[in-house]
Every structure is written in C-alpha cells, then in structure tokens.
C-alpha positions, 0 to 999 in steps of 0.5 A: 171338211165343208166350207160354205158361203151362204147368205141370211139363213141356212136350210134346216135340212141341208146337212141331214145326209152328211153324218160323217162330216168332221168340220163345217165352216160357215164363216162370214156368210151374213147369217142372222139366224139358225134353225134349232135343227140346223146341224142335227145328224152330224154326230161326227162333227168336231169343228164348227165355225160360225164366225163373222156373221150377224147372229144375235142369238143361239137356239137352245137345241142348236148343238144337240147330238153333237157330242164330239164337238170339241171346237166352236167359234162364235167370233165377230157375231152380234151376240149380247147374251148366250144361254148356258143351256145352248152350249151344255150339249156339246159336253166335249167342247174344249175350244170356245171362241167368243171374242167380238160380240157385244156382250151385255154382262148383266144378271142373265150372263152369270150362268155362262160366266160359271159355264166358261169358268168350268171349261177352263177348269177342266183344261179347255180354252176360252178366249176373251168375252169382253163386255160392251154393257153396262158402262161400268163393265165396259172392256172387262173380260166376263171371265175375270169379273168377280162375282162381287160385281153381280151382288145385286143379281143374287135374289134374282139368280137364285130363283128357279129357271127351270121350264116348270117354274116358268109355268109357276111351279116351284122345284122341290128342295133337293131337286136338280134345280136346288143342286145348280143353284148350290153349285153356282154360288159365289165364291164369297158364299162358298167360303162363308163357312170356312170364314165362320169357322176360322173366326170362331177358332180365333175367338175361342182362343182370344177368350181362353187367353183373356181368362188365363190372363184374368186368373194369373192376375187374381193369383198374383194379386192375392199373393201380393196381398198375402206377402204384404200382410206378412211383411206388415206382421214382421214389422210389427214384431220387430217394433214390440221389443224396442218399445219394451226396451224403452219402458225401463229406460224411461222409468230409470229417468224417472226414478233418477229425477225423483231421487234428485228431488228427494235429495234436495 
C-alpha cells in the first residue's frame, strides 16, 4: 500500500517497478491530469484512490492492464463527462465512487449510464452521480434518470462511435458496434415487441367477441322473426272458424226478417 502526496501531475514511470502493489492512494494531491500509461505494470492493484483532485478528464487507456482492480474512487474532482471505454478495461471493478463531480448529463453520458446500470446489476456498488447540467436535470442522480429523458439523443446515440466511424467508415450490420447498439436500447424500445404482441392478442380477443356477439344477435333476430310468424299464423287459424260460425247466424237473421216481411 502506498499513499502519495504530489502536485499537479505524476511522473508516468513512477510506479513501473511496483508490480506487486495492491493499493495506491493519490488522494488530495491537486492532480490536474494523468498520463495514459500512469499505472502501467500495476497488474496486482486492487484499490485506487484518485479522489479530491482537479481531474477534468480521464485518459481512455488509464486502467489498461488493471484486471484485478475492484475499487476506484473519483470523488471530488472536476469531471463533467467520463467515457465508458475508460472504465471497461477494469472488468473486475465492483466499487466505483463518483460523487462530488459536476456531471453534465447530456447525450454523451448515456454509455456511462448503461455501464453503471450493468455494474449494479452484476452486484457491484456505485455511489450517486448527481447532475450539475443541464438545468432541468440539476441534482438528479444519473443512475435513476429514465431513458425517456434522453429521447432527443436517440438519433445521435445510435450513430456508430467506433474509431473507424470517426474516420468516415461505417460499421457493417451484425458487427460488434451493431451489437452494442442493440444492447443499450432504451427500456421503452426493449419492451416495444412485447407491447405489440400483447396489443395484438387483446385486439384479437376483442374482434372474436364482437363476431360472437354479432352472430348471436343475428340468430336471436331470426328466431324471434320465426316465432312471430308462427304466432301470426296461429292467430289467423283461430280467427277463421269464428268468421265461419258467424256467417250462418247472419244468414238466419236475414231469413227470419224475410219470413216476417212475407208474413205481412
């Protein structure tokens, strides 16, 4: 374990002969920058404390070779952004401290947000990364901001960010870059397929119910019409004998009147 108090910068070859070092504390040294090869050779390093300095950026290759690093503190620096690729080489990292930095939670921090979520998902521990910018996200923890807040970033974020793309070359479909874009789709997009399936099932059930209801209504109408027709026929049959019975009675009255007149 080594605790150093330096100023402004650290000589790049300072730790080259300390391959067995497991803990290095550069806390509160007013460091403004670090060389990409600063910790090269520290293959056994497990804890690295860079807190309370003046670091405004972190070199992409700074953690290369630190495959045993499990604890890293960047607390109290001047970091506004941090590339996911700067942290990925430390694939054993389980404790990351980011509090006390003026994070600018714009589109560039989306990869970092996803990486922090992955660390937490795999059982790691990440402290709060409160946003200082933009104003509508001031004081919000980057980890808890829903991806819907970054909807305006989707076209920019889906662009290829590989070095070859920076040189004007597109990454072919099915490549690692395409896989990364699929991995970091927003929650709403990842659930879109399930939403479509559920909506289709619900619409199908509703359509079947409407067809069944319409069929039942038609059958009911046919039965009612048939029953009404039978009722009309029965009424007609019942009224017919009455009319026949009344006709002789009427004839008898007429014969009686004729007989009376003949008598007179």
